[in-house]
C-alpha positions in Angstrom: -17.8 9.3 -6.3 -21.5 10.3 -5.5 -21.8 12.9 -3.5 -21.8 12.2 1.0 -20.0 8.4 0.9 -16.8 9.4 0.6 -16.9 9.3 4.8 -18.2 5.6 4.0 -14.7 5.3 1.5 -12.5 7.5 4.3 -14.2 5.1 7.1 -12.8 1.2 4.4 -9.5 3.0 3.5 -8.5 2.5 7.6 -9.4 -0.5 8.2 -6.3 -1.2 5.0 -4.3 0.9 6.9 -4.9 -1.4 10.2 -4.2 -4.0 9.1 -0.8 -2.8 7.0 0.3 -0.7 10.0 1.3 -1.3 13.3 -0.4 -4.8 14.7 -3.7 -5.4 16.9 -5.7 -8.6 18.4 -8.1 -7.6 15.6 -5.0 -7.5 13.2 -3.2 -11.1 13.8 -6.5 -12.5 13.2 -7.3 -11.1 10.4 -3.3 -11.9 9.1 -3.8 -15.8 10.7 -8.1 -16.4 9.5 -7.8 -14.2 5.9 -4.6 -13.2 4.8 -2.9 -16.6 5.8 0.6 -16.3 3.9 1.6 -13.0 1.8 -0.1 -9.8 2.1 -3.3 -8.2 1.5 -2.1 -7.2 -1.6 -2.0 -10.6 -3.4 -6.0 -11.8 -2.0 -8.0 -12.1 -4.8 -11.3 -9.7 -5.1 -13.7 -12.2 -5.2 -12.9 -14.4 -2.4 -15.8 -15.8 -0.5 -13.2 -15.7 2.8 -14.4 -13.8 5.4 -18.0 -11.2 6.5 -19.1 -8.5 4.0 -17.1 -6.1 5.4 -13.5 -7.9 5.0 -14.9 -7.9 0.9 -15.2 -4.0 1.6 -12.4 -3.6 2.5 -10.5 -6.1 -0.1 -12.8 -4.3 -3.0 -11.1 -0.7 -1.3 -7.5 -1.7 -1.9 -6.9 -0.1 -5.0 -7.5 3.7 -3.6 -5.4 2.3 -0.6 -2.4 1.7 -2.8 -2.3 5.0 -4.3 -2.4 6.5 -0.5 -0.8 4.1 1.1 3.5 3.2 1.3 6.7 2.4 2.9 9.2 3.7 4.3 11.9 0.3 4.3 14.5 -0.3 7.2 14.5 -3.7 7.5 12.5 -5.0 4.6 10.7 -8.2 6.7 7.3 -7.1 6.2 7.7 -5.6 3.2 5.6 -7.0 -0.2 8.0 -6.4 -2.8 6.0 -6.6 -5.9 2.3 -5.6 -4.2 3.8 -2.3 -2.2 5.1 1.2 -3.1 8.9 1.0 -1.3 10.9 2.3 -3.9 10.8 5.5 -5.5 8.9 3.4 -9.1 6.4 2.6 -6.8 4.4 0.1 -6.7 6.1 -3.4 -9.1 3.9 -5.3 -9.2 3.5 -5.0 -13.3 7.6 -6.0 -13.6 8.4 -9.5 -14.6 9.0 -11.2 -11.6 9.8 -13.8 -13.9 12.7 -12.0 -15.9 14.6 -10.5 -12.6 14.6 -14.0 -10.5 12.0 -12.7 -7.6 9.5 -14.9 -5.9 5.7 -12.8 -6.6 5.3 -13.5 -2.5 9.1 -12.4 -1.6 9.3 -9.5 0.8 12.5 -6.5 0.3 14.4 -8.0 2.4 14.7 -11.4 1.0 17.2 -9.3 -2.3 19.5 -9.5 0.2 21.0 -11.5 -1.5 19.9 -11.3 -5.1 23.1 -11.1 -7.5 21.8 -7.6 -10.0 22.1 -8.6 -13.5 21.7 -6.7 -16.7 19.0 -6.1 -18.5 18.0 -5.5 -22.5 14.2 -3.6 -20.1 15.1 -0.1 -19.1 12.9 -0.5 -16.3 14.5 -3.7 -14.8 17.3 -2.3 -14.5 15.9 0.5 -12.4 14.4 -2.1 -10.3 17.4 -3.9 -10.1 19.1 -0.2 -8.8 16.1 -0.3 -6.1 17.6 -3.3 -5.1 20.8 -2.1 -4.5 20.1 1.1 -2.5 17.8 -0.7 -0.4 21.4 -3.2 0.0 22.9 0.3 1.0 20.9 1.6 3.5 19.7 -1.5 5.8 19.2 -0.5 8.9 18.2 -2.9 11.7 14.3 -1.5 12.2 10.8 -2.1 11.4 9.6 -1.0 8.4 7.6 2.3 8.8 3.8 2.2 7.0 3.1 5.8 5.7 -0.1 7.7 4.6 -0.5 10.6 2.1 -2.2 13.2 3.7 -3.9 16.4 2.0 -1.1 18.1 1.5 0.5 15.0 -0.7 3.1 14.3 2.5 3.4 11.4 3.7 2.6 10.3 7.1 3.0 7.6 10.5 -0.5 7.7 11.1 -3.5 8.3 9.1 -5.5 11.3 9.2 -9.3 11.0 8.5 -9.9 14.7 7.7 -6.4 14.4 5.1 -7.7 11.1 2.9 -11.7 13.0 2.9 -10.1 16.1 1.1 -7.7 14.1 -1.3 -11.0 12.2 -2.7 -14.1 14.8 -2.2 -15.6 16.5 -5.0 -15.1 19.8 -5.0 -17.6 22.1 -6.1 -17.2 25.9 -6.3 -18.1 27.7 -4.0 -22.1 29.5 -4.1 -22.1 32.3 -3.3 -26.3 33.6 -3.1 -26.3 30.8 -0.7 -27.8 32.8 1.9 -30.7 33.8 0.1 -32.4 30.8 0.0 
């Protein structure tokens, strides 16, 4: 990443955070007209919908994914495959057909999922995560979390913390005052 562009990247990362965290009028409009059904993570990169800024938001999703996590409570708004909600991380690369959970399913839709045994160890781990979710079901909204510079997930977006995570660090130049 080029020096000085980090501030721009942080600003662009704040927009996915806004879309994924508690709603505003703008977020409601984005969900109704640009995302429609599904989640931010499922949209194609080459879409012509929206403005240049919307396409910029889509461009920065992969970076945002490394910062974003969901603490699942009721699972109603959390994408099963595309959001990090389990200790396994984002399950997007898993086998949705093999496990029997639709690609656009939410975590809440797994309440009625019947546990199966699989030959693949990873799929068995996914089944365990579903069982953990069922055991810890709470009647509260899911909580969006953002990673800070210390690697901890917090309920709010920190511009400073995000910048500290993505910026390039250089060795301190002790002779700079001489110039």
